[in-house]
Structures are given as C-alpha cells and as structure tokens.
N, C-alpha and C positions, 0 to 999 in steps of 0.2 A: 616216116614220111621225109624227106628231104628239105633241105632249105631252101628258102623263098628271099627277096629282098626284104619280106615284112616277117619274117620267120629266123628264128636263132637256138638250135640246139633245143628244140621242143617251147620255145617261149614265140610268142607273139608279140610285135612290136604296133601297139595303136597306136592312132593319131590322139590327141587330146578329147577331139570329139567322140569318137567312138568309145573311148572310155566314160566319159560323160553321160553318154547314151545307156551305154551298160550298167553303170553304177544306179543309175535313173531309175532303171527297170529292177534291178535288183532290191532297191531301198524301197521302193512300191511294195515288192512283195513282203519283204521285212516287217514293214509296217502292218501290212494285212494280217501276218503272222502274229504281230505282237495285240493286235486286235481279237485274234482269236483266244488267244491266251486269257484277255480280259473277258471274254465272253465266257471262257471253261468257268473261271474264278467266280463269275457274277451268275452261275448256274443258267445261262441263256437256253432258249428253246433249242433242242437238236437241229431243227431244218434252218434254222436261222444260221447256227454255226453251219452247217455244211454248206449252205448258200458263199459263206465265207471263204469256205477249204477250194471251193468251185473258182473263186474269183482269184486265189493263190496261184491256184494250178492253171488258169490262164494267163495270169503275169509272167510265170515263169516259162510256160509254153511261149508266150512270146518272147521272152528273153532268148530261149533256144533257137528261134528262129531266125533272130536278127545276128546270134553269135554266130551259129551256121552260114546265114548267106554270107558274112563278112569271111569268114574260113574257105569257102568256096570260092567267092571273088578274089582273094589274094591268096594264100598257099595252094589251095588245091590247083588253083588255074597257071599258076607260076609256074608248079610240078609239071605240070600236064605239058603245057611249052616247053619244057627241058627235056621232056621226053622219059620223066617217072612216074610210069604208069603203075606203080606200088600206091601211090597216093589214091587213086581209084578205090583199090581194094580196101585200104583205110577208110575211106568216104564212106563205102558200103558196110564196112562193120560198124561206124558209128551208127548210119543212118537205121540199122538194125536194133542196136541197141535203144536209140530213141524211140522206137516204134514197138515196144514190148508193152 
C-alpha cells in the first residue's frame, strides 16, 4: 500500500484519541482473558468459561471493526484519492482474512 499523510512505511500515525480507544478495547479483552485463566485454575463450569470466551471474541471483533474503519477512512481513502488502486486489492485480501 502506498503512503498517505497518516501512514509512513507501513506505520500508521494515530491520534492520541485513536490510541486511547484502541488500547482501551485491547485491555478489556486482556482482562477478560485473565478472567478465563482464573476460571480454568478454579475449575469453573465449562459453559461459564465458553460464555467468557464468547465475550473476548466479541471484544476483539469490536476492536477489529474500529481499527478497520480507521484504516479505511484514512490510509485507503487517501490512496484511492491519489489514484493508488492497489490499496483496494490489499483491503480485499485483508477482508478475506478477517472473514475466515
């Protein structure tokens, strides 16, 4: 993918607000995973653990949606405006990976 004002050599310059939101989402999932570890150690009932795993999955999906939307609004949009159509192909490949 090419460069845009927000991207540099495969890095993304994020605002402090973007970083704060993304890290908040990851930390929530991290906390849920620690909770699952505790449940395993305490011999919790399998359906209760599976319910928590589903919550972690939902939290990570929410993270992915936010990050993808940010990527599309900045890097992909800028590349398309600059005539760099290869960004669309990269986005399609990414979506295929995410939707497995």
